[in-house]
N, C-alpha and C positions, 0 to 999 in steps of 0.2 A: 504494500500500500504506500502510495506517495501522497503527502499532504503539502499544501502550499497556500499562502495567502495570495489570492489572485485578484488583480483588478483587470477584468477581461476587456480588451479593446475591441471595438466594432463587433465582428462576427466570429472572433477567435473561439469563444466557448462552443458555439454551434459546430464549427469545423472540427474541434477536438472531440466533441460528443459523437459526431457522426463517423469519425475515423475508427478503425479497428486495429491498426498496426502502428507501432511507434518504435523508437530506439531508446533503450534505457542505458544511461551512462552511470557507472559506479566507479569507485576507486578501489583498486586492489590493495591489500595490506602493504605491499612494497611501494605504493604511491602511483603505480602505473594505471592508466585509464582502462576501463573494461566497458565495451559497448556491445549490446545484444538487441536483436529485434524482439519485441514482446507484443502480445495481444493484450488489450486492456479495456476497461470500462470507466467512464467518468460518472461518478455518483452525483446525486442532487446537491450535496454539500461541497462539491468541487474536489473531493478526494478521488484519486485514481487508484484502481486496483488492477493487479495482474495476478495470474494464477500459475502455479506449478502443477500441471495436471498429471493424469495417469498415462499419458502417451508413452510409448516405449522409449526409454532413455537408459543410458548406462547407469545413471544414478539420479536421485533427487537432491543430492548434495551438490548444488549448483554454485558456481563461482560468484554469481551475482548475489546470492543469499549470504554467502560468507562475507562478501564485500559490504553489504548493507548492515550486517551485524556488527562489523568493525567500524564502519564509517557511514552514517546514515544520510549524508548529503548526496543527492542524486540529481541528475538532469533527465528529462524526458523530452524527446524531439518527435513531434507529430508533423508529418509533411505530406504533400501531394505533388506528384510529378505528372506533367502532361507535356506532350510534344508542342502544344501551344503554350508558349512561355507566359502568356497573359493569365493562364490558369494556375501557375505555380504558386504555392504558399507553404509556409511552415510556422509552427508555434512551438516555442521552447518553454517548458515548465521546469523551474528549479525549485527544489524543496527538500524535505527529509522523508525518508522511507523507514519502514520497519517490517520485519518478517512476522507474520501472524501465523502461529502454529495451533492456537487454541480453537478447536472445532466450533464451539458455540459462537465465538466472535467471527470466525470465517464464514459461517453459515448466514450471518446477518448482513453481510456486505452487499449481496446482490439479491 
């Protein structure tokens, strides 16, 4: 979950709410950047949630979760590409994240 105090300009909130893929930037324990694509949802209170689901993965011990546990400051980049450059846009959300492992809390997010 990523939370941020946002002052939404123009139609940025709508664009983020309608998007489904973003890039999550975290910081590795050694200070190196770590960037991964994520699916997400924007909640009514402007929190963003992403999930680590049951898809086949080698592990659910993911680097982004390790990073967030050590350094909660994150960036989320939501963007849209189009061959028509008039249609290009991006929104960057900076904030703090936390890993939610408690089932009752996770179930109430969506």
